[in-house]
Wavefront OBJ file of the C-alpha trace (Angstrom):
o trace
v 0.650 4.453 2.081
v -2.564 3.769 0.623
v -1.574 0.009 0.470
v -1.505 0.212 4.255
v -4.779 1.796 4.576
v -6.555 -0.576 2.330
v -4.788 -3.267 4.483
v -5.988 -1.351 7.634
v -9.945 -1.449 6.615
v -9.625 -5.337 5.755
v -7.797 -5.861 9.248
v -10.774 -3.984 10.873
v -13.222 -5.861 9.066
v -11.521 -9.144 9.944
v -11.246 -8.132 13.549
v -15.308 -7.390 13.691
v -15.968 -10.536 12.168
v -13.698 -12.581 14.369
v -15.509 -12.743 18.098
v -12.493 -14.880 19.673
v -10.154 -11.754 18.746
v -11.926 -9.379 20.742
v -11.119 -11.299 24.123
v -7.667 -11.067 23.487
v -6.608 -7.611 22.234
v -8.412 -4.352 21.046
v -9.216 -3.425 17.498
v -6.551 -0.987 17.435
v -3.955 -3.593 18.688
v -4.958 -6.235 16.011
v -4.665 -3.418 13.205
v -1.771 -2.066 14.407
v 0.060 -5.741 14.829
v -0.793 -6.384 11.343
v -0.353 -2.977 9.525
v 3.289 -2.182 11.660
v 5.200 -4.948 10.140
v 3.700 -4.326 6.377
v 4.963 -0.751 6.484
v 8.363 -1.349 7.919
v 9.128 -4.204 5.263
v 8.028 -1.598 2.685
v 9.817 1.075 3.951
v 12.970 -1.308 4.145
v 12.296 -2.488 0.564
v 11.784 1.122 -0.783
v 15.281 2.156 0.783
v 17.039 -0.670 -1.045
v 15.030 -0.021 -4.274
v 16.780 3.550 -4.404
v 20.149 2.683 -3.255
v 22.469 -0.662 -2.248
v 24.947 0.760 0.326
v 26.310 4.057 -1.012
v 25.272 4.037 -4.408
v 22.219 4.837 -6.193
v 20.983 1.902 -7.915
v 20.241 2.119 -11.873
v 16.704 1.725 -11.773
v 15.986 4.197 -8.792
v 14.742 6.644 -11.520
v 12.281 3.944 -12.798
v 10.976 3.854 -9.182
v 10.995 7.458 -8.681
v 9.013 7.800 -11.617
v 6.194 5.548 -10.835
v 6.154 6.711 -6.873
v 5.926 10.609 -8.344
v 3.009 9.414 -10.260
v 1.662 7.652 -7.642
v 1.927 10.463 -4.992
v 0.803 13.198 -7.818
v -2.831 11.325 -7.658
v -5.282 13.029 -4.970
v -5.616 10.989 -1.701
v -8.897 9.677 -2.005
v -7.853 8.467 -5.562
v -4.609 6.619 -4.111
v -7.150 5.144 -1.044
v -9.435 3.931 -3.672
v -6.662 2.264 -5.965
v -5.138 0.546 -3.119
v -8.378 -0.727 -2.496
v -9.027 -1.848 -6.007
v -5.372 -3.449 -6.068
v -5.955 -5.525 -2.844
v -9.414 -6.791 -4.442
v -7.689 -7.643 -8.039
v -4.323 -8.807 -6.529
v -5.593 -10.100 -3.354
v -2.643 -8.777 -1.284
v -1.736 -5.312 -0.483
v 0.520 -3.154 -2.782
v 4.402 -3.579 -1.863
v 5.186 0.552 -2.215
v 8.690 -0.673 -2.948
v 7.885 -2.501 -6.135
v 7.600 -0.750 -9.173
v 4.830 -2.937 -10.793
v 2.736 -2.308 -7.909
v 3.043 1.190 -7.795
v 2.681 1.174 -12.096
v -0.580 -0.691 -11.071
v -1.605 1.902 -8.408
v -1.461 4.464 -11.040
v -3.215 2.648 -13.508
v -6.044 1.845 -11.011
v -5.996 5.351 -9.770
v -6.341 6.758 -13.262
v -9.495 4.630 -14.193
v -11.070 5.693 -10.814
v -10.450 9.129 -11.534
v -11.735 9.047 -15.349
v -14.897 6.927 -13.699
v -15.745 9.943 -11.621
v -15.671 12.458 -14.234
l 1 2 3 4 5 6 7 8 9 10 11 12 13 14 15 16 17 18 19 20 21 22 23 24 25 26 27 28 29 30 31 32 33 34 35 36 37 38 39 40 41 42 43 44 45 46 47 48 49 50 51 52 53 54 55 56 57 58 59 60 61 62 63 64 65 66 67 68 69 70 71 72 73 74 75 76 77 78 79 80 81 82 83 84 85 86 87 88 89 90 91 92 93 94 95 96 97 98 99 100 101 102 103 104 105 106 107 108 109 110 111 112 113 114 115 116
């Protein structure tokens, strides 16, 4: 997900600006230690968003529509939208949250329009 990519960039910057981390782990180890829990949490939340046990939730179509709109954006636009989300919201976007996906789509469309 683009949110994870934006968080990865932020994590790399954090690592580079923290010399004390250099003695404890590599840059990739640090990034992985931050990204893996984010992705795992987002995947679990996305699964819960779609179904509750064996039944499809009523709001699953809303989530699917938002996710589809986001996935239709070009990958470079999605990465830029995730970075913009991180800057504006102060946190990575949650891929399981319909509101976050909607904001990512808005940011992505704005980025795409700005480059036309």
